[in-house]
N, C-alpha and C positions, 0 to 999 in steps of 0.2 A: 430451450425456453421456444415458446410458442404465441404468435401475437394474432389475437383475432379482433377484430374491428367491426362492428356492425349498424348499418347506416339504415335511414329509412328507404335508400332505394337501392342498397346493394353492400355487401359485407365483403371483406378480405382476410386472408387468412397467411402468414408468414410463419415457416419453421427455422430456428436457427442453423440445424442439422444437414438441412436441405435449403441453401439461403438463395441457391439462383434460382428460385422458383416462389411466385407468388399464386395463391388462388383467387379468383375475383369471381363472384357469384352473384350478380343482377338480379332484383328480387323477380321471383318468377320463371327465371332464365337457369339454363344448367351451367354449372360451374366451368369458369374458361383458366384454363393454366397459362401464365403469363413467365416467359422465360426472362431474364436478366439479359437488358439490352437485344432484346428477339422481338418477333412479330408481336402487337398490341399494347409495347412500352410508348411511352409517352415522350415526346424529342426531349423532354427535362429530364427523364431518367434516362434516356441515350446521352445527353450532354455528363451525367454524371460516372457513367461506366469509360473506365479507363481501357477494357478489354474486348474484342470482339464476342457476339453472341457465341456458343459453343464452347467456350477455354471457359475451364472451373478456375474459381479466387483461387489467387494463390497463383496461376500461372507466370504472372510477371514477376513475384517476388521469388518462384524458381529460378528465374533466367537473372536475377540480379543477384540471388546467392552465389550462383555458380560465378557468374562475373565479378563479383567481389574477392572471391576465393580466388581466383585466378590472377587478380590484379594482385592479392597481397602475395601469391607465390612469386609473382615475378617481380616485385618491389623488394623481397626480400632477397632473390639474387642479386638484383643488382646493386641492393647493399651489403651485400658479402653476409646476411646473416640468416640464422633458421628461418623459416616462415611461422607463424602460430599454426600448431598442430591443427586447430579445429579449420583450417583452410585446405589441408590433406586430404577432405573427404570427398573430394569431387571424382568422379569418373576419370579412371586414367585410360591410355593406349588399350591395356590390356581386358577390361571392361567393354570398347566401343568392338572388338576383336570380337571376343565373345557375343555380344551382341546381333553381329554381322553371322556368327555362324550360328545361332537361334534362326534367324530371319534365314538363311540358305534351310534349313532342316524345314522350317514351314512351307516355303515353297516346293520343296522335293516332297514332302509329307503330301500336300496337296496335290500335286503332279500324278500321285500311287494311289490318289482314292482314298487318302487322309490312313495311311498307312503308319505305323509307329516307325521314327527314322531316327538312328543311334545319331547323333551330336557330332559333327567333327570335330577332334582333337587337333588338329596339324597345327 
């Protein structure tokens, strides 16, 4: 979905597939890209934003989902019942260890002129 509004002094364009940006084109001037809650946004727009500029939409929802899933797992354990299977989709310790191994490999590669580095499986 794309919305375009043309007025006597300017035009704006917003696209659903890229919702964090608004193209603003004053009559006779170059287009300006306004980022959600970024430079050029009005105080009213800033008031309506719940996340800082640079963070994509869904940023807060991702953390909310993790917290809700972990809370379900903790509550289930306290109530001595099985947790909702959907709450088990959160990353675990093994995922964190794999992520750290990846980061170590990236740093080692960088220190060796971007050479291919096998990831540690320790």
